[in-house]
C-alpha positions in Angstrom: -25.5 0.8 25.5 -25.3 4.5 24.4 -28.1 6.1 22.4 -25.7 6.6 19.5 -24.9 2.9 19.4 -28.7 2.0 19.7 -29.5 4.4 16.9 -26.8 2.8 14.7 -28.1 -0.7 15.4 -31.6 0.3 14.7 -30.6 1.9 11.4 -28.7 -1.2 10.5 -31.7 -3.4 11.2 -33.9 -1.1 9.2 -31.6 -1.2 6.2 -31.3 -5.0 6.3 -35.1 -5.2 6.4 -35.5 -2.9 3.4 -35.8 -4.5 0.0 -34.4 -2.5 -2.9 -32.4 -3.0 -6.1 -28.6 -2.8 -6.0 -27.2 0.6 -7.1 -26.1 0.5 -10.7 -22.6 1.6 -9.8 -22.3 -1.3 -7.4 -23.9 -3.7 -9.8 -21.1 -2.9 -12.3 -18.6 -4.0 -9.6 -20.4 -7.2 -8.7 -19.1 -10.7 -9.4 -21.6 -13.6 -9.3 -18.9 -16.3 -9.7 -16.7 -15.7 -6.6 -15.5 -18.5 -4.4 -18.1 -17.5 -1.8 -20.9 -16.6 -4.2 -21.7 -13.0 -5.2 -19.2 -10.3 -4.1 -18.9 -6.5 -4.7 -15.6 -4.8 -5.1 -16.2 -1.1 -5.6 -13.5 1.5 -4.8 -15.6 2.7 -1.9 -17.6 -0.4 -0.8 -16.6 -4.0 -0.4 -19.2 -6.7 0.3 -18.0 -10.3 0.2 -20.6 -13.1 0.4 -23.2 -10.5 -0.7 -26.9 -11.3 -0.9 -29.8 -9.2 -2.0 -30.9 -8.6 1.6 -27.8 -6.4 2.0 -28.6 -4.2 -1.0 -30.1 -1.3 1.0 -27.2 -1.4 3.4 -24.4 -1.2 0.8 -26.4 1.4 -1.2 -26.5 3.6 1.9 -22.8 2.9 2.5 -21.9 4.0 -1.0 -23.9 7.2 -0.7 -22.3 8.1 2.7 -18.8 7.3 1.3 -19.4 9.4 -1.8 -20.5 12.4 0.3 -17.5 12.0 2.6 -15.1 11.8 -0.3 -16.5 15.0 -1.8 -16.3 16.7 1.6 -12.7 15.6 2.1 -11.8 16.9 -1.3 -13.4 20.3 -0.6 -11.6 20.6 2.7 -8.4 19.3 1.2 -8.3 16.5 3.8 -6.2 14.3 1.7 -5.6 11.6 4.3 -9.4 11.0 4.7 -9.9 11.2 1.0 -7.5 8.3 0.4 -8.5 6.1 3.4 -12.2 6.4 2.6 -11.3 4.2 -0.4 -11.0 0.4 0.1 -7.4 -0.7 0.4 -6.8 -2.0 -3.2 -7.9 1.4 -4.5 -6.0 3.7 -2.3 -3.1 4.0 -4.7 -5.6 5.0 -7.4 -7.0 7.6 -5.0 -3.5 9.0 -4.4 -3.0 9.2 -8.1 -6.1 11.3 -8.5 -5.0 14.0 -6.1 -1.2 13.8 -6.0 -0.8 16.8 -8.4 -2.5 19.0 -5.8 0.0 18.2 -3.0 3.0 20.1 -1.7 6.2 18.0 -1.8 6.3 17.1 1.9 2.6 16.1 2.0 3.1 14.1 -1.3 5.8 12.0 0.3 4.1 11.6 3.6 0.9 10.3 2.0 2.8 8.2 -0.5 4.7 6.5 2.4 1.4 5.8 4.2 -0.1 4.2 1.2 3.1 2.2 0.6 3.0 0.8 4.2 -0.7 0.1 3.9 -0.5 -1.7 0.5 -0.5 -5.4 0.0 0.0 -5.5 -3.7 3.0 -3.3 -4.5 4.3 -5.8 -7.1 1.0 -6.0 -9.0 1.0 -2.2 -9.4 4.7 -1.6 -9.9 4.3 0.6 -13.0 2.1 3.0 -11.1 4.5 2.9 -8.2 7.4 3.6 -10.5 5.8 6.7 -11.9 5.1 8.0 -8.4 8.5 7.1 -7.0 10.3 8.7 -10.0 8.9 12.0 -8.9 12.0 11.9 -6.5 14.2 12.9 -9.4 13.0 16.5 -9.0 13.0 16.5 -5.2 15.6 17.2 -2.5 16.4 14.5 0.0 14.8 16.6 2.7 11.4 16.4 0.9 11.7 12.7 -0.1 12.6 11.5 3.4 9.0 12.2 4.4 8.0 9.0 2.7 9.5 7.4 5.9 7.6 7.7 9.1 8.9 10.2 11.7 10.6 7.6 13.9 12.6 6.3 10.8 13.7 9.5 9.2 16.7 9.9 11.4 18.7 7.5 9.2 18.8 10.3 6.6 19.9 13.0 9.1 22.3 11.1 11.4 25.9 10.2 10.6 26.6 6.5 10.1 28.4 6.4 13.5 25.1 7.5 15.2 22.8 5.1 13.3 22.4 6.8 9.9 22.7 5.1 6.6 26.2 4.4 5.2 27.3 6.2 2.0 26.8 2.7 0.4 24.5 0.3 2.1 24.3 -3.5 1.6 20.7 -4.6 1.0 18.9 -7.8 0.3 15.7 -8.9 -1.5 14.0 -12.2 -1.4 11.8 -13.4 -4.3 10.6 -16.5 -6.3 9.7 -15.0 -9.7 11.9 -14.5 -12.7 11.8 -10.7 -12.7 12.1 -10.4 -8.9 15.0 -8.0 -9.2 12.7 -5.4 -10.7 11.1 -4.7 -7.3 11.5 -1.6 -5.1 11.4 -3.2 -1.7 14.7 -4.4 -0.1 15.8 -5.0 3.4 18.9 -4.6 5.6 18.2 -8.1 7.1 19.3 -11.0 5.0 17.3 -13.5 7.2 14.2 -11.5 6.5 14.9 -11.5 2.8 15.3 -15.3 2.9 12.0 -15.6 4.8 10.3 -13.6 2.0 11.8 -15.9 -0.6 10.7 -19.1 1.1 7.3 -18.1 2.6 5.3 -19.5 -0.3 7.0 -22.8 -1.1 4.0 -24.0 -3.2 4.5 -21.3 -5.8 6.5 -21.8 -9.0 10.1 -20.5 -9.1 13.2 -20.9 -6.9 13.6 -19.2 -3.5 16.3 -16.6 -4.3 18.0 -13.9 -2.2 19.7 -11.0 -4.1 22.4 -9.0 -2.4 23.3 -5.5 -3.7 24.3 -2.1 -2.7 22.6 1.3 -2.8 24.0 4.8 -2.3 22.5 6.8 0.5 21.2 9.5 -1.8 19.2 6.9 -3.8 17.3 5.5 -0.8 13.7 6.7 -1.2 12.4 5.4 2.2 13.2 3.4 5.2 10.5 1.5 7.2 10.9 -0.4 10.4 7.2 -1.3 10.9 5.9 -4.9 10.7 9.3 -6.1 12.1 11.1 -5.2 8.9 14.1 -3.0 8.0 12.8 -2.1 4.6 14.8 0.0 2.1 12.8 1.4 -0.8 14.9 2.0 -4.0 14.5 2.0 -7.7 16.1 -1.2 -9.2 18.4 0.7 -11.5 20.0 2.3 -8.4 21.0 -1.1 -6.9 24.4 -2.2 -8.0 27.0 -5.0 -7.4 24.1 -7.4 -7.3 24.6 -11.2 -6.7 22.0 -13.9 -6.2 21.8 -17.0 -4.1 19.3 -19.8 -4.4 17.8 -21.9 -1.6 16.0 -25.2 -1.4 12.5 -25.1 0.2 12.5 -26.5 3.7 
């Protein structure tokens, strides 16, 4: 075991053995009635199943994160600035600094946060505001929301794998306003999977089929086994819907 690892472990044991009150900022983010007892959900620190013995540890973690965030902002290290925040708060972190970013960096970081996010639908108004920035951008700026390996769909001709002038896309959902989402796919089977993956939820498994013009595609993502198309709902046309029974 290296000295660095030993020092880290010793410091961890010291903090866990130290008795102190929870930082006021963390106390404001504490919930005593969670399913696993007390939990802390702060933009910089999460502690699920928290107990008072961990107070010194999370207090130290908060201080370290705050110092790192300040340093990242001073150095204009915007990737570190965003990812120092806990995942549910990274969109908020992006919102705080997006006005400082050059167009290419804006779209690169927004794309990273998009791929990393697990609650796009819950924050759709915030996402709409950020995505609508595209109205003042050229396609060559906006395509940086897609990762490098996916950007070729904007630069290649359809014969060589680029997007068609009008592309057929699909969206699977179960809720009444499911057509208001931004995430679609080129794969109908994947859309059906999304529509049926939570059969216990209210609503009917539905797959919408529509078209989007190439110039209105904001991003294309192939990660996580998906062929995702990001587009504003008002740019999707010729929409039809198909309902399925749960298996």
